[in-house]
C-alpha positions as semicolon CSV with decimal commas, in nm:
position;residue;x (nm);y (nm);z (nm)
1;M;4,203;6,985;7,968
2;R;4,143;7,129;7,620
3;L;4,224;6,901;7,326
4;L;4,233;6,999;6,961
5;F;4,152;6,727;6,709
6;V;4,276;6,809;6,359
7;G;3,985;6,677;6,156
8;N;3,607;6,673;6,169
9;E;3,366;6,500;6,404
10;E;3,318;6,208;6,165
11;E;3,694;6,140;6,158
12;Y;3,705;6,156;6,536
13;A;3,409;5,918;6,572
14;A;3,579;5,672;6,336
15;S;3,890;5,670;6,558
16;I;3,727;5,577;6,889
17;A;3,608;5,236;7,002
18;A;3,289;5,374;7,154
19;R;3,163;5,697;7,302
20;E;3,187;5,721;7,680
21;D;2,973;5,900;7,935
22;G;3,142;6,199;8,094
23;R;3,422;6,276;7,848
24;P;3,730;6,363;8,062
25;F;3,837;6,659;7,846
26;S;3,699;6,943;7,638
27;L;3,723;6,862;7,268
28;F;3,759;7,102;6,976
29;F;3,790;7,045;6,602
30;C;3,971;7,218;6,317
31;T;4,041;7,121;5,959
32;A;4,380;7,295;5,938
33;L;4,637;7,369;6,205
34;S;4,761;7,725;6,243
35;E;5,053;7,835;6,461
36;A;4,822;8,043;6,681
37;L;4,591;7,748;6,751
38;E;4,884;7,518;6,804
39;Q;5,072;7,719;7,062
40;H;4,830;7,925;7,265
41;H;4,484;7,783;7,320
42;F;4,504;7,409;7,378
43;D;4,676;7,162;7,608
44;A;4,748;6,902;7,341
45;L;4,691;6,813;6,976
46;V;4,553;6,491;6,830
47;I;4,615;6,440;6,458
48;P;4,532;6,145;6,231
49;A;4,861;5,984;6,133
50;L;4,832;6,038;5,758
51;K;4,762;6,408;5,807
52;F;5,056;6,439;6,041
53;L;5,295;6,263;5,803
54;S;5,179;6,465;5,502
55;A;5,232;6,800;5,675
56;P;5,398;6,792;6,020
57;P;5,347;7,120;6,209
58;R;5,641;7,355;6,154
59;S;5,660;7,467;6,516
60;R;5,529;7,275;6,814
61;Y;5,571;7,292;7,187
62;L;5,245;7,122;7,282
63;P;5,217;6,745;7,315
64;L;5,112;6,599;6,981
65;V;4,952;6,256;6,963
66;A;4,929;6,091;6,622
67;S;4,642;5,845;6,576
68;G;4,622;5,562;6,327
69;P;4,702;5,200;6,244
70;A;5,001;5,037;6,411
71;E;5,214;5,032;6,094
72;L;5,226;5,414;6,094
73;A;5,366;5,441;6,447
74;E;5,734;5,425;6,349
75;P;5,722;5,692;6,074
76;C;5,518;5,918;6,302
77;F;5,775;5,893;6,582
78;E;6,051;5,953;6,329
79;S;5,867;6,270;6,223
80;G;5,856;6,395;6,582
81;C;5,520;6,314;6,739
82;S;5,509;6,302;7,120
83;D;5,304;5,983;7,129
84;F;5,110;5,746;6,906
85;I;4,774;5,591;6,984
86;R;4,648;5,297;6,783
87;V;4,293;5,309;6,649
88;P;4,040;5,234;6,773
89;W;4,104;5,391;7,114
90;T;3,890;5,500;7,406
91;E;3,867;5,855;7,533
92;S;3,994;5,738;7,871
93;E;4,305;5,595;7,707
94;L;4,361;5,916;7,512
95;Y;4,324;6,121;7,829
96;A;4,574;5,902;8,015
97;R;4,827;5,926;7,731
98;I;4,804;6,304;7,710
99;S;4,812;6,349;8,087
100;S;5,146;6,170;8,095
101;H;5,286;6,440;7,866
102;T;5,121;6,747;8,014
103;S;5,232;6,679;8,371
104;R;5,586;6,561;8,310
105;C;5,822;6,521;8,602
106;L;6,128;6,312;8,523
107;T;6,404;6,212;8,760
108;F;6,745;6,083;8,657
109;F;6,843;5,925;8,987
110;Q;7,203;5,847;8,902
111;A;7,261;6,203;8,782
112;G;7,072;6,363;9,070
113;I;6,865;6,557;8,818
114;K;6,494;6,629;8,812
115;I;6,299;6,789;8,528
116;A;5,978;6,956;8,641
117;G;5,803;7,151;8,372
118;H;6,062;7,373;8,205
119;R;6,289;7,362;8,511
120;L;6,606;7,155;8,528
121;I;6,681;7,092;8,896
122;G;7,019;6,955;8,996
123;P;7,264;6,945;9,289
124;M;7,446;7,257;9,167
125;A;7,172;7,476;9,021
126;E;6,814;7,511;8,904
127;I;6,796;7,622;8,543
128;A;6,505;7,738;8,329
129;L;6,500;7,555;7,995
130;S;6,398;7,719;7,670
131;D;6,107;7,569;7,479
132;D;6,351;7,411;7,233
133;A;6,575;7,266;7,504
134;Y;6,278;7,129;7,699
135;S;6,121;6,971;7,390
136;I;6,449;6,813;7,283
137;L;6,526;6,681;7,630
138;M;6,178;6,528;7,664
139;L;6,211;6,357;7,325
140;L;6,553;6,219;7,416
141;A;6,430;6,108;7,760
142;D;6,129;5,933;7,605
143;N;6,372;5,744;7,381
144;C;6,646;5,701;7,640
145;G;6,921;5,471;7,513
146;R;6,783;5,480;7,158
147;P;6,904;5,703;6,872
148;V;6,681;5,997;6,780
149;P;6,746;6,117;6,422
150;K;6,825;6,484;6,372
151;V;6,533;6,504;6,131
152;A;6,295;6,406;6,414
153;I;6,442;6,677;6,638
154;A;6,411;6,930;6,356
155;S;6,045;6,842;6,305
156;L;5,980;6,870;6,678
157;I;6,114;7,223;6,714
158;G;5,995;7,349;6,377
159;I;6,312;7,400;6,175
160;A;6,421;7,271;5,835
161;P;6,524;6,901;5,826
162;Q;6,859;7,006;5,677
163;S;6,942;7,224;5,980
164;G;7,189;6,980;6,129
165;R;7,429;7,249;6,247
166;S;7,148;7,439;6,417
167;I;7,047;7,122;6,604
168;D;7,409;7,062;6,710
169;M;7,421;7,413;6,858
170;R;7,098;7,353;7,052
171;I;7,233;7,024;7,184
172;A;7,554;7,201;7,288
173;R;7,350;7,453;7,488
174;L;7,152;7,167;7,644
175;R;7,477;6,997;7,749
176;T;7,591;7,324;7,906
177;A;7,266;7,347;8,102
178;L;7,304;6,989;8,225
179;R;7,662;7,050;8,336
180;S;7,565;7,376;8,510
181;A;7,295;7,188;8,701
182;G;7,551;6,931;8,812
183;A;7,480;6,647;8,568
184;R;7,816;6,626;8,392
185;E;7,790;6,251;8,328
186;L;7,443;6,292;8,178
187;A;7,573;6,573;7,956
188;D;7,871;6,366;7,846
189;G;7,635;6,077;7,767
190;L;7,442;6,288;7,518
191;R;7,618;6,194;7,197
192;C;7,565;6,198;6,822
193;L;7,636;5,899;6,602
194;H;7,545;5,860;6,235
195;G;7,316;6,162;6,235
196;A;7,121;6,071;6,548
197;Y;7,147;6,178;6,912
198;R;7,128;5,931;7,200
199;L;7,082;6,008;7,569
200;N;7,248;5,752;7,794
201;T;7,184;5,758;8,169
């Protein structure tokens, strides 16, 4: 596993509880995040919370873990991070958190639906999800039963926060995919209220 830490070695060292023997991943550093680095060469990104909040990546389809004090967890999730890890953390904990996002396999038992990678597998069809649809569905599934603001979805897929109509169209396509796979009730349970989408299972 190849992880990119957005910061220098001193910032990384200040985030961990203690160095461990046999680091379970390959670690790389950069001071600024480019789209090429973000999408093509690494399995996940780790970004100090304040850096993430000051300039969230415009486009992101890799798991992004924000790292910082507990009081920054909520604003980081609202800005679209995949996970939040409280400092100080161990490298084993970081590895476990990221592994849970890089090998996702979700099952909605009541709907008869399974999500494996970018594949939506249901009783009626198996459908390939676009990067946007997959990212949105994972965010909604991670927050199942809780409202996810449109601004968080916009940040996740790299579009302007004001692009509410564009998000609605993506959600409509996601509903169509769910219905085509045979999960009509799950699709009908994906609703918007007060500017936030909620997935009910």
